[in-house]
N, C-alpha and C positions, 0 to 999 in steps of 0.2 A: 437498579439502574444497570444498563448494558452500554458498553463502549465498543464502537467500530473504528478500527484503524484501517484506512484505505490507502494502500501504498502502490504507486506506479513503479514498475520494475526500474532498476537503475539503467544508466546509459549503456546501450548495446553497441557492438561493433558492426559496422557496415562494410568492412573491408575484407570479409572472408569470402574468397571466390567460390561460387557455386553453392553456397549455403542457403538453404531454404529459410524463409522467415521464421518458422518454428524453431529452427536450430541455431539462430544467431546467438553467439555468446556475449557476455558483458565486455565492454571496453575497459582498459585499465582505470579510467576515470569512474566507470560504473562500479567496479570492485571496491574502490576507495569510498564511493558514496554509500554503498550498501553497508559497509562496516561503520561508517559515520552515523547512518540512520540507526543501526543497531545500538551503537553506544548512546545515542540520544534517547532511544526507547528505554534503555536500562537506567540511564541517569535520571530520567524524569518519571520513572516507575510506570511507564506505559507498556507493561509487559503483557502479552497475550497469553491466554490459556488454551487457545485453539488458533490454528493458522489454516486458511484456505489459500492455496497457491495454484496458479495456472501451471500446466505441465510443460509449457514452452521453456526452452533452455535458459533464456535470459531471466525469467522469473524464478526458476529453480536456483540459478546462480545468485540472484539477489537474496533469496532465502538462506543460502549457504553463508553469505556474508553477514547475515544477522545472527545466526545461531550461536557463534562463540560468546556473544555477550548477552543473549536473552536465555539464560539458563533456567532450569526449573522444569516442573512437569507441564508438558503441553502436548496437545494433539496436533498432528499435521496431516492435512488432507491435500494431496496434489491431484488436481483434476483438469481434464481437458475441457470441462464445462465453463472455464474462464478464459478460453482462447477463441478469438474471433467470434464473439457473441455480442448481443445487444446489452445495453445497460439494464434492461428489464430482466434479462437472464442472470445478470450479476445479482440483482435484488432477490430473484428466485433462489439462486444458489445460497445466498446468505441465509434466507429464511429456512431453506431445506437442510443446510449442512452446518449451520451455526451451533447446533447441539445445545449443550448447557453452558457454553462459554459466557463468562461475564465480560471478558475482553476478547474480541475477535479481530484478528489481523487478516485482511485480504490483500494478496499480492497479485496484481493483474496488469492490464494493458489499457492504453488510451485508444480511442476516446471513451471506452466504456467505464473506466474508473471515474473519470471526471464527470461524465453525464449521470452516472448512478449516484455519485456523491451529491450532485446538485439536485437530483430528484428526491433524495432522502432528507435533505436539509429543509427544515421548516422554520427554524428559529436560530438564535445565536447572533454573534457579531456580524452585521451585514457586510462589513469590510472584508471579513474572511471569506464569505460566500462570493463576493465580487472577485477576490483574488483567485479563488478556485475556478470561477467562470472564465477569467481572463486567460489563465495558463496553469495547467497542471503538469509541471515538468517531470522528467524522469527522476525517480527517487523522491518525488513529492509525497507528502504524507498528510492526509486529512484525518482529524480526530472528531468523531461525531458521537454524541451521547443520546441515548434513548431511555424513556421512562418505562419501557416494556419490561416484561420478565421472561419472555421467550422470543427467540429470533423468528419463530413462525408468526409472531404478531407484527412483524415489520410491515410498515405501510409508507407510501410516499409522504414527504413533508412532515414526518413525525420526529425527525432528529434535530438535535441542537449542535451546530458546529462550535467547537470549543478551541480548535487550534488548526493551523495549517503551516507545515514546515517544508522549506525548500533546502536542498543540499548547499546551495551557495550561501545562504544565510548562516547555516551551521558552520561552514568553513570560516566565516568571519568571526564567529563566536569563540572558536577555540581549536580548530584543527589546523594542520599544516596546509599551506597553500598548494594547489594542484601543481603537479610537475608538467614538464613540457611534452609529455607523451600523449597528449590529448589531441 
């Protein structure tokens, strides 16, 4: 079995004058959410052995927020192939760059993260699929399992959605409430 963790980057800042979209940093709320998602991954043993991350600043900063709590041997590939591309390009990148990972984490952007997840899901809890279709928020995380043995075997509707996490739900479960700097 293989597991795909699809993570939309955390909340970015829109108040940086003159910054290009590619160079937008995380907002304070986004930095907190990235750390919270990392802690959630560690607590629930959803640890990747390979990470594919868009090269945009906000995705790289999301990755930085995860790293302190997802220790161990893992491969990280930062690629421009996950920035401003189609959902099909996301699936192609997963198939081509997933390597031998049993658990692969992809950190990317909407709408491609959301649409790719929906294209890959063929079974699992229909309520989770509906939630993903309704809204895939910043720092949202979909967990999709596959019966394949190689990422190159990835095909549409062959995944089984097993979980969908939103930062606001995790805040309620055990983190400190957000501060007023948002």
